[in-house]
C-alpha positions in Angstrom: -0.2 -0.1 -0.1 1.3 3.6 -1.0 2.2 5.6 2.0 3.4 8.9 0.6 1.8 11.2 -1.8 4.6 11.2 -4.4 4.1 7.5 -4.8 0.4 8.0 -5.5 1.1 10.8 -8.1 3.6 8.5 -10.1 1.3 5.9 -10.0 -1.8 8.3 -11.1 0.5 9.5 -13.9 1.3 5.9 -15.1 -2.4 5.0 -15.0 -3.3 8.2 -17.0 -0.5 7.4 -19.7 -1.8 3.8 -20.0 -5.5 4.6 -20.4 -4.5 7.5 -23.1 -2.7 4.9 -25.0 -5.6 2.4 -24.7 -8.2 5.0 -26.0 -5.7 5.8 -28.8 -6.0 2.2 -29.7 -10.1 1.8 -29.8 -11.5 1.8 -33.4 -15.0 4.0 -33.0 -15.9 3.6 -36.8 -17.0 -0.1 -36.6 -18.9 -1.9 -39.2 -21.3 -5.0 -38.1 -19.9 -8.3 -39.3 -22.2 -10.0 -41.5 -22.3 -13.5 -43.2 -22.3 -15.5 -40.1 -22.5 -19.2 -40.4 -22.6 -22.2 -37.8 -22.4 -25.6 -37.3 -22.8 -27.9 -34.2 -19.9 -30.4 -33.9 -21.3 -32.7 -31.2 -22.8 -33.1 -28.0 -21.1 -34.6 -25.1 -18.0 -35.0 -27.0 -16.4 -31.9 -25.5 -14.4 -29.5 -27.9 -13.6 -30.8 -31.3 -12.1 -29.1 -34.5 -14.3 -27.1 -36.5 -16.3 -29.4 -39.1 -15.3 -28.9 -42.7 -19.2 -29.1 -43.8 -22.4 -28.6 -42.2 -22.2 -24.8 -42.2 -25.6 -22.9 -42.1 -26.4 -19.4 -42.0 -26.8 -17.9 -38.7 -28.7 -14.3 -38.0 -27.2 -12.7 -35.1 -29.8 -12.7 -32.2 -31.1 -16.2 -32.8 -30.8 -18.4 -30.0 -27.9 -21.0 -30.0 -26.2 -23.5 -27.8 -27.4 -25.8 -25.1 -26.4 -28.2 -22.5 -22.8 -30.0 -23.1 -22.8 -28.5 -26.9 -19.8 -27.7 -29.0 -21.2 -25.0 -31.5 -18.8 -23.1 -34.1 -19.5 -19.7 -35.5 -17.3 -18.0 -38.4 -17.6 -15.3 -41.0 -15.1 -13.4 -43.0 -14.1 -9.8 -42.7 -11.6 -7.1 -44.3 -9.6 -5.5 -41.7 -8.6 -2.1 -42.8 -4.9 -1.3 -43.3 
């Protein structure tokens, strides 16, 4: 625990600097990801590799999952340079 004002000042400035760096890295111009697909790879089997086939369209907001279910989601996006 810090006991002295100079220590608090140093830590406070370090936190301010880090928060400034984080704020600069946040992208506010976002684009929704469309074209989601999903596939259930099994129940009661644990996590498995993503299947090659069986992918179906998935609309955001549609309920998914269940007890002991492994379900995969995928979509393609273009990341700006």
